C-alpha positions as YAML, in Angstrom:
chain: A
units: angstrom
residues:
- id: 1
  name: MET
  ca: [-0.23, -0.05, 0.15]
- id: 2
  name: LYS
  ca: [1.44, 3.62, -0.91]
- id: 3
  name: ILE
  ca: [0.55, 6.94, -0.55]
- id: 4
  name: ASN
  ca: [0.57, 9.46, -3.56]
- id: 5
  name: ASN
  ca: [0.49, 13.31, -3.03]
- id: 6
  name: PHE
  ca: [-0.44, 15.54, -5.83]
- id: 7
  name: ASP
  ca: [0.35, 19.36, -6.24]
- id: 8
  name: ALA
  ca: [-1.70, 19.88, -9.45]
- id: 9
  name: PRO
  ca: [-5.41, 19.56, -9.03]
- id: 10
  name: LYS
  ca: [-5.79, 18.41, -12.73]
- id: 11
  name: LEU
  ca: [-3.57, 15.37, -12.35]
- id: 12
  name: PHE
  ca: [-4.83, 14.51, -9.12]
- id: 13
  name: TYR
  ca: [-8.38, 14.41, -10.73]
- id: 14
  name: GLN
  ca: [-7.16, 12.48, -13.70]
- id: 15
  name: GLN
  ca: [-5.77, 9.68, -11.29]
- id: 16
  name: ALA
  ca: [-8.76, 9.68, -8.72]
- id: 17
  name: LYS
  ca: [-11.85, 10.31, -11.12]
- id: 18
  name: GLU
  ca: [-12.51, 6.86, -11.72]
- id: 19
  name: TYR
  ca: [-12.74, 5.92, -8.25]
- id: 20
  name: LEU
  ca: [-14.62, 8.84, -7.28]
- id: 21
  name: LEU
  ca: [-17.06, 8.29, -9.73]
- id: 22
  name: ARG
  ca: [-17.47, 4.66, -8.72]
- id: 23
  name: TYR
  ca: [-19.25, 6.07, -5.63]
- id: 24
  name: GLU
  ca: [-20.46, 9.60, -7.04]
- id: 25
  name: ALA
  ca: [-23.32, 10.16, -4.48]
- id: 26
  name: GLU
  ca: [-20.79, 9.16, -1.53]
- id: 27
  name: HIS
  ca: [-18.43, 11.58, -3.38]
- id: 28
  name: ASN
  ca: [-20.23, 14.35, -4.77]
- id: 29
  name: LEU
  ca: [-18.93, 17.00, -2.74]
- id: 30
  name: LEU
  ca: [-15.20, 15.59, -3.43]
- id: 31
  name: LEU
  ca: [-15.97, 15.80, -7.15]
- id: 32
  name: GLY
  ca: [-17.38, 19.27, -7.24]
- id: 33
  name: ILE
  ca: [-14.39, 20.65, -5.12]
- id: 34
  name: SER
  ca: [-11.99, 18.98, -7.63]
- id: 35
  name: GLN
  ca: [-13.75, 20.72, -10.44]
- id: 36
  name: ALA
  ca: [-13.35, 24.12, -8.55]
- id: 37
  name: LEU
  ca: [-9.50, 23.55, -7.90]
- id: 38
  name: ILE
  ca: [-9.38, 22.98, -11.63]
- id: 39
  name: HIS
  ca: [-11.56, 25.56, -13.25]
- id: 40
  name: SER
  ca: [-11.52, 28.17, -10.60]
- id: 41
  name: PRO
  ca: [-8.24, 28.01, -8.99]
- id: 42
  name: ASP
  ca: [-8.63, 31.42, -6.98]
- id: 43
  name: ARG
  ca: [-11.53, 29.80, -5.09]
- id: 44
  name: TYR
  ca: [-9.36, 28.40, -2.50]
- id: 45
  name: GLY
  ca: [-6.35, 30.62, -1.70]
- id: 46
  name: ASN
  ca: [-4.19, 28.07, -0.22]
- id: 47
  name: GLN
  ca: [-2.15, 25.08, -1.51]
- id: 48
  name: PRO
  ca: [-4.55, 22.02, -1.06]
- id: 49
  name: TYR
  ca: [-3.68, 18.90, 0.12]
- id: 50
  name: LEU
  ca: [-4.60, 15.95, -2.31]
- id: 51
  name: ALA
  ca: [-3.63, 12.33, -1.87]
- id: 52
  name: THR
  ca: [-4.70, 9.01, -3.14]
- id: 53
  name: VAL
  ca: [-3.91, 5.57, -1.44]
- id: 54
  name: GLU
  ca: [-3.29, 2.54, -3.76]
- id: 55
  name: GLU
  ca: [-3.20, -0.90, -2.91]
- id: 56
  name: GLU
  ca: [-1.94, -3.48, -5.97]
- id: 57
  name: ASP
  ca: [-2.14, -0.37, -8.15]
- id: 58
  name: LYS
  ca: [-5.78, 0.59, -7.45]
- id: 59
  name: ILE
  ca: [-7.04, 3.42, -5.27]
- id: 60
  name: VAL
  ca: [-8.62, 2.43, -2.12]
- id: 61
  name: ALA
  ca: [-8.96, 5.85, -0.34]
- id: 62
  name: ILE
  ca: [-8.86, 9.53, -1.43]
- id: 63
  name: ALA
  ca: [-7.88, 12.60, 0.95]
- id: 64
  name: MET
  ca: [-8.40, 16.27, 0.26]
- id: 65
  name: ILE
  ca: [-7.94, 19.45, 2.25]
- id: 66
  name: THR
  ca: [-8.82, 22.94, 0.96]
- id: 67
  name: PRO
  ca: [-7.59, 25.19, 4.18]
- id: 68
  name: PRO
  ca: [-8.75, 26.32, 6.09]
- id: 69
  name: TYR
  ca: [-11.71, 23.94, 5.69]
- id: 70
  name: ASN
  ca: [-12.30, 20.34, 7.11]
- id: 71
  name: PHE
  ca: [-10.45, 17.44, 5.90]
- id: 72
  name: LEU
  ca: [-12.30, 15.35, 3.46]
- id: 73
  name: LEU
  ca: [-12.07, 11.59, 3.26]
- id: 74
  name: SER
  ca: [-13.63, 9.37, 0.52]
- id: 75
  name: LYS
  ca: [-15.20, 6.28, 0.95]
- id: 76
  name: VAL
  ca: [-12.33, 3.72, 1.75]
- id: 77
  name: GLU
  ca: [-12.11, 0.01, 0.66]
- id: 78
  name: ASN
  ca: [-9.17, -0.57, 3.00]
- id: 79
  name: PHE
  ca: [-9.30, 1.00, 6.59]
- id: 80
  name: ALA
  ca: [-5.40, 0.47, 6.87]
- id: 81
  name: ALA
  ca: [-5.28, 3.21, 4.22]
- id: 82
  name: ILE
  ca: [-6.75, 5.49, 7.17]
- id: 83
  name: GLU
  ca: [-3.70, 5.27, 9.29]
- id: 84
  name: MET
  ca: [-1.15, 5.93, 6.29]
- id: 85
  name: ILE
  ca: [-3.33, 9.10, 5.65]
- id: 86
  name: ALA
  ca: [-3.14, 10.32, 9.18]
- id: 87
  name: GLN
  ca: [0.43, 9.35, 9.31]
- id: 88
  name: ASP
  ca: [1.41, 11.46, 6.04]
- id: 89
  name: LEU
  ca: [-0.84, 14.35, 7.33]
- id: 90
  name: TYR
  ca: [0.97, 14.40, 10.74]
- id: 91
  name: GLN
  ca: [4.61, 14.07, 9.29]
- id: 92
  name: ASN
  ca: [3.73, 16.97, 7.15]
- id: 93
  name: LYS
  ca: [2.83, 18.96, 10.01]
- id: 94
  name: ILE
  ca: [-0.67, 19.96, 8.48]
- id: 95
  name: SER
  ca: [-3.21, 20.99, 11.23]
- id: 96
  name: LEU
  ca: [-6.63, 19.91, 10.83]
- id: 97
  name: PRO
  ca: [-9.92, 21.93, 12.22]
- id: 98
  name: GLY
  ca: [-12.00, 18.53, 11.61]
- id: 99
  name: VAL
  ca: [-12.84, 15.60, 9.39]
- id: 100
  name: SER
  ca: [-16.06, 15.38, 7.21]
- id: 101
  name: GLY
  ca: [-16.93, 12.12, 5.40]
- id: 102
  name: LEU
  ca: [-18.94, 8.85, 5.56]
- id: 103
  name: THR
  ca: [-19.51, 7.48, 9.39]
- id: 104
  name: THR
  ca: [-17.22, 4.88, 9.76]
- id: 105
  name: GLU
  ca: [-14.25, 6.28, 7.86]
- id: 106
  name: THR
  ca: [-14.39, 9.60, 9.95]
- id: 107
  name: GLU
  ca: [-14.81, 7.83, 13.42]
- id: 108
  name: ILE
  ca: [-11.88, 5.65, 12.75]
- id: 109
  name: PHE
  ca: [-9.60, 8.75, 11.42]
- id: 110
  name: ALA
  ca: [-10.71, 10.97, 14.37]
- id: 111
  name: GLN
  ca: [-9.28, 8.16, 16.68]
- id: 112
  name: GLN
  ca: [-6.34, 7.78, 14.38]
- id: 113
  name: TRP
  ca: [-5.66, 11.33, 14.55]
- id: 114
  name: HIS
  ca: [-6.31, 11.70, 18.47]
- id: 115
  name: ASN
  ca: [-3.68, 9.05, 18.94]
- id: 116
  name: LEU
  ca: [-1.01, 11.01, 16.88]
- id: 117
  name: THR
  ca: [-1.61, 14.56, 18.05]
- id: 118
  name: HIS
  ca: [-3.61, 13.87, 21.42]
- id: 119
  name: GLN
  ca: [-6.25, 16.47, 20.02]
- id: 120
  name: ALA
  ca: [-9.81, 15.88, 21.65]
- id: 121
  name: TYR
  ca: [-12.59, 15.64, 19.24]
- id: 122
  name: GLU
  ca: [-16.35, 15.65, 18.88]
- id: 123
  name: ILE
  ca: [-19.08, 14.95, 16.62]
- id: 124
  name: GLU
  ca: [-20.21, 18.53, 15.34]
- id: 125
  name: MET
  ca: [-22.96, 17.30, 12.71]
- id: 126
  name: HIS
  ca: [-24.89, 14.17, 11.70]
- id: 127
  name: LEU
  ca: [-25.56, 14.64, 8.20]
- id: 128
  name: ARG
  ca: [-27.48, 12.57, 5.37]
- id: 129
  name: ILE
  ca: [-26.50, 12.81, 1.74]
- id: 130
  name: HIS
  ca: [-29.86, 12.55, -0.41]
- id: 131
  name: GLN
  ca: [-30.05, 12.26, -4.50]
- id: 132
  name: LEU
  ca: [-32.95, 12.96, -6.69]
- id: 133
  name: LYS
  ca: [-33.68, 12.03, -10.17]
- id: 134
  name: GLN
  ca: [-37.24, 12.91, -10.57]
- id: 135
  name: VAL
  ca: [-39.08, 15.78, -8.85]
- id: 136
  name: GLU
  ca: [-42.16, 15.20, -7.34]
- id: 137
  name: PRO
  ca: [-45.13, 17.26, -7.26]
- id: 138
  name: ILE
  ca: [-45.64, 19.65, -4.25]
- id: 139
  name: PRO
  ca: [-48.11, 22.45, -3.23]
- id: 140
  name: LYS
  ca: [-47.93, 25.27, -5.35]
- id: 141
  name: VAL
  ca: [-46.91, 28.65, -3.49]
- id: 142
  name: SER
  ca: [-46.83, 32.31, -4.85]
- id: 143
  name: GLY
  ca: [-43.53, 33.42, -6.81]
- id: 144
  name: PHE
  ca: [-41.01, 32.26, -8.78]
- id: 145
  name: LEU
  ca: [-37.45, 31.04, -9.08]
- id: 146
  name: ARG
  ca: [-34.71, 33.67, -10.30]
- id: 147
  name: LEU
  ca: [-31.18, 33.77, -10.61]
- id: 148
  name: ALA
  ca: [-29.75, 36.12, -7.90]
- id: 149
  name: THR
  ca: [-27.73, 39.07, -9.53]
- id: 150
  name: GLU
  ca: [-25.27, 41.89, -8.22]
- id: 151
  name: ASN
  ca: [-28.31, 43.84, -7.11]
- id: 152
  name: ASP
  ca: [-29.01, 41.11, -4.72]
- id: 153
  name: ARG
  ca: [-25.39, 41.54, -3.03]
- id: 154
  name: ALA
  ca: [-26.02, 43.10, 0.33]
- id: 155
  name: LEU
  ca: [-29.11, 40.75, 0.78]
- id: 156
  name: LEU
  ca: [-26.97, 37.69, 0.13]
- id: 157
  name: PHE
  ca: [-24.10, 38.97, 2.43]
- id: 158
  name: ASN
  ca: [-26.91, 39.14, 5.29]
- id: 159
  name: TRP
  ca: [-28.65, 35.82, 4.50]
- id: 160
  name: TYR
  ca: [-25.32, 33.98, 4.21]
- id: 161
  name: GLU
  ca: [-23.93, 35.43, 7.66]
- id: 162
  name: GLU
  ca: [-27.53, 34.21, 9.21]
- id: 163
  name: PHE
  ca: [-27.32, 30.86, 7.56]
- id: 164
  name: ILE
  ca: [-23.63, 30.22, 8.90]
- id: 165
  name: GLN
  ca: [-24.74, 31.44, 12.33]
- id: 166
  name: GLU
  ca: [-27.70, 29.17, 12.39]
- id: 167
  name: ALA
  ca: [-26.40, 26.11, 10.36]
- id: 168
  name: ALA
  ca: [-22.63, 25.94, 10.67]
- id: 169
  name: PRO
  ca: [-21.34, 28.69, 13.30]
- id: 170
  name: SER
  ca: [-17.93, 26.88, 13.08]
- id: 171
  name: GLU
  ca: [-17.52, 27.10, 9.40]
- id: 172
  name: PRO
  ca: [-14.21, 29.23, 8.88]
- id: 173
  name: THR
  ca: [-15.45, 31.06, 5.72]
- id: 174
  name: SER
  ca: [-15.27, 34.56, 4.47]
- id: 175
  name: ILE
  ca: [-18.63, 35.63, 3.73]
- id: 176
  name: GLU
  ca: [-17.53, 38.17, 1.06]
- id: 177
  name: LYS
  ca: [-15.25, 35.90, -0.52]
- id: 178
  name: THR
  ca: [-17.70, 33.15, -0.92]
- id: 179
  name: VAL
  ca: [-20.76, 35.12, -1.92]
- id: 180
  name: ASN
  ca: [-18.45, 36.93, -4.73]
- id: 181
  name: TYR
  ca: [-17.36, 33.63, -5.93]
- id: 182
  name: HIS
  ca: [-21.17, 32.20, -6.12]
- id: 183
  name: LEU
  ca: [-22.69, 35.31, -7.57]
- id: 184
  name: GLY
  ca: [-19.78, 35.50, -10.32]
- id: 185
  name: GLN
  ca: [-20.44, 31.80, -11.07]
- id: 186
  name: ASN
  ca: [-24.13, 32.15, -11.50]
- id: 187
  name: HIS
  ca: [-24.79, 29.75, -8.46]
- id: 188
  name: ILE
  ca: [-27.47, 31.06, -6.35]
- id: 189
  name: TYR
  ca: [-31.01, 31.48, -6.73]
- id: 190
  name: LEU
  ca: [-33.97, 33.27, -5.15]
- id: 191
  name: TRP
  ca: [-37.35, 32.44, -4.67]
- id: 192
  name: LYS
  ca: [-39.26, 35.81, -5.10]
- id: 193
  name: ASN
  ca: [-42.95, 36.45, -3.92]
- id: 194
  name: GLU
  ca: [-42.90, 40.19, -4.47]
- id: 195
  name: VAL
  ca: [-39.71, 40.40, -2.84]
- id: 196
  name: PRO
  ca: [-37.00, 37.51, -2.15]
- id: 197
  name: VAL
  ca: [-37.97, 35.18, 0.46]
- id: 198
  name: SER
  ca: [-35.79, 32.16, 0.01]
- id: 199
  name: MET
  ca: [-32.40, 31.17, -1.49]
- id: 200
  name: SER
  ca: [-30.53, 28.19, -2.58]
- id: 201
  name: LEU
  ca: [-27.35, 27.25, -4.32]
- id: 202
  name: ALA
  ca: [-26.62, 25.08, -7.07]
- id: 203
  name: THR
  ca: [-22.95, 24.03, -7.98]
- id: 204
  name: LYS
  ca: [-21.64, 21.09, -10.55]
- id: 205
  name: ALA
  ca: [-20.66, 17.90, -9.11]
- id: 206
  name: THR
  ca: [-19.88, 16.17, -12.44]
- id: 207
  name: GLN
  ca: [-20.98, 16.62, -16.14]
- id: 208
  name: ASN
  ca: [-24.36, 14.94, -15.38]
- id: 209
  name: SER
  ca: [-24.98, 15.82, -11.65]
- id: 210
  name: SER
  ca: [-25.33, 19.09, -9.50]
- id: 211
  name: ARG
  ca: [-25.26, 19.58, -5.84]
- id: 212
  name: ILE
  ca: [-27.90, 22.06, -3.99]
- id: 213
  name: GLY
  ca: [-26.85, 23.69, -1.00]
- id: 214
  name: LEU
  ca: [-27.14, 27.01, 1.16]
- id: 215
  name: VAL
  ca: [-30.88, 26.68, 1.55]
- id: 216
  name: TYR
  ca: [-32.08, 29.43, 3.61]
- id: 217
  name: THR
  ca: [-35.51, 31.17, 4.46]
- id: 218
  name: PRO
  ca: [-35.47, 33.94, 6.92]
- id: 219
  name: PRO
  ca: [-37.45, 33.43, 10.11]
- id: 220
  name: GLU
  ca: [-40.24, 35.78, 9.06]
- id: 221
  name: TYR
  ca: [-40.85, 33.83, 5.61]
- id: 222
  name: ARG
  ca: [-41.00, 30.36, 7.24]
- id: 223
  name: LYS
  ca: [-43.71, 27.97, 7.28]
- id: 224
  name: LYS
  ca: [-45.12, 29.06, 3.98]
- id: 225
  name: GLY
  ca: [-43.78, 26.48, 1.67]
- id: 226
  name: TYR
  ca: [-40.90, 28.99, 0.09]
- id: 227
  name: ALA
  ca: [-38.16, 26.60, 0.79]
- id: 228
  name: SER
  ca: [-39.80, 23.61, -0.68]
- id: 229
  name: ALA
  ca: [-40.81, 25.70, -3.79]
- id: 230
  name: CYS
  ca: [-37.36, 27.07, -4.32]
- id: 231
  name: VAL
  ca: [-35.49, 23.82, -3.99]
- id: 232
  name: ALA
  ca: [-38.09, 21.79, -5.99]
- id: 233
  name: SER
  ca: [-38.07, 24.53, -9.02]
- id: 234
  name: LEU
  ca: [-34.17, 24.60, -8.74]
- id: 235
  name: SER
  ca: [-33.97, 20.70, -9.05]
- id: 236
  name: GLN
  ca: [-36.16, 20.60, -11.84]
- id: 237
  name: GLN
  ca: [-34.38, 23.28, -13.75]
- id: 238
  name: LEU
  ca: [-31.11, 21.23, -12.84]
- id: 239
  name: LEU
  ca: [-32.75, 18.27, -14.58]
- id: 240
  name: ASP
  ca: [-34.17, 20.09, -17.47]
- id: 241
  name: GLN
  ca: [-30.17, 21.47, -18.12]
- id: 242
  name: GLY
  ca: [-29.21, 17.85, -18.72]
- id: 243
  name: ASN
  ca: [-28.26, 16.81, -15.04]
- id: 244
  name: GLN
  ca: [-29.58, 13.25, -14.29]
- id: 245
  name: THR
  ca: [-29.04, 13.60, -10.52]
- id: 246
  name: CYS
  ca: [-29.11, 16.44, -7.85]
- id: 247
  name: TYR
  ca: [-27.63, 15.88, -4.54]
- id: 248
  name: LEU
  ca: [-27.99, 17.73, -1.08]
- id: 249
  name: TYR
  ca: [-26.91, 17.17, 2.49]
- id: 250
  name: THR
  ca: [-29.47, 17.34, 5.42]
- id: 251
  name: ASP
  ca: [-28.88, 18.03, 9.02]
- id: 252
  name: LEU
  ca: [-30.44, 14.89, 10.60]
- id: 253
  name: ALA
  ca: [-31.35, 17.01, 13.80]
- id: 254
  name: ASN
  ca: [-33.61, 18.97, 11.45]
- id: 255
  name: SER
  ca: [-36.65, 16.87, 10.81]
- id: 256
  name: THR
  ca: [-38.67, 19.47, 8.93]
- id: 257
  name: SER
  ca: [-35.95, 20.03, 6.47]
- id: 258
  name: ASN
  ca: [-35.57, 16.34, 5.87]
- id: 259
  name: HIS
  ca: [-39.29, 15.65, 5.46]
- id: 260
  name: ILE
  ca: [-39.44, 18.79, 2.90]
- id: 261
  name: TYR
  ca: [-36.82, 17.25, 0.76]
- id: 262
  name: LYS
  ca: [-38.35, 13.78, 0.84]
- id: 263
  name: ASN
  ca: [-41.65, 15.29, -0.38]
- id: 264
  name: ILE
  ca: [-39.84, 16.79, -3.48]
- id: 265
  name: GLY
  ca: [-38.25, 13.37, -4.34]
- id: 266
  name: TYR
  ca: [-34.96, 13.29, -2.57]
- id: 267
  name: LYS
  ca: [-34.02, 9.78, -1.28]
- id: 268
  name: PRO
  ca: [-31.47, 9.19, 1.13]
- id: 269
  name: VAL
  ca: [-28.04, 7.62, 0.08]
- id: 270
  name: CYS
  ca: [-25.88, 7.22, 3.37]
- id: 271
  name: ASP
  ca: [-25.04, 9.36, 6.50]
- id: 272
  name: TRP
  ca: [-22.03, 11.98, 6.50]
- id: 273
  name: ASN
  ca: [-20.48, 13.03, 9.69]
- id: 274
  name: ILE
  ca: [-18.44, 16.19, 10.83]
- id: 275
  name: TYR
  ca: [-15.86, 15.87, 13.82]
- id: 276
  name: GLN
  ca: [-14.29, 18.90, 14.97]
- id: 277
  name: PHE
  ca: [-10.94, 18.79, 16.71]
- id: 278
  name: ASP
  ca: [-10.01, 20.68, 19.58]
- id: 279
  name: ALA
  ca: [-7.10, 23.44, 19.30]
- id: 280
  name: ILE
  ca: [-3.70, 22.27, 20.29]
...
């Protein structure tokens, strides 16, 4: 078993693509970030950590870090690869705020990292990956979906800040940089009923699939069906544009959002955990 490190995202993706696509749903986030690293290199300011682990010339695990975000771990076919990755990160003196990935893989890695660094860790979020191939009919609500524009910038700054505070308070993100990037890439959509009342975001995972995220409705507009309408309409638009599948993550602690997405047609695929490490 050996580990391979890559400086060039394009070369990394060429080597990792087949394995990532073999488990496309589980790897939709890693696939999307790989595309961003190749086509929008300024999206992440620092040099990424990109690695594959091979056994008998076949990839059995993939690791990715885009600082300052969490370490991302792929589906692992031989759990011995996890210790090898942890050792490589430790020997290269790479600090980690946390790890995100499939349930068993992240649990094993968190323990391995604790053994090496003595950093305490705790589960931050239990998520579930869902996929959709056909939108189910839902009750109609007033309004329509539209692409966010530069005129929405101030609103998006406020909503994104509120979303982070509510859903991911430990997320080490620059609100201005993130909003500017997604606006420039035409990723952000709004549901408008006289005024904007809900938002969501769509990014490419593969040539034939996209991922929906950043679903947010301000408290004063909730329980009116706007988020459902926004996600359903955006999902249908993505399918109409040629995507075969849409992916999204839900927080298992939020029963409302899980119910909403189920009604739209999203079906669970697997669970995904986020662990946070205490600072040394």
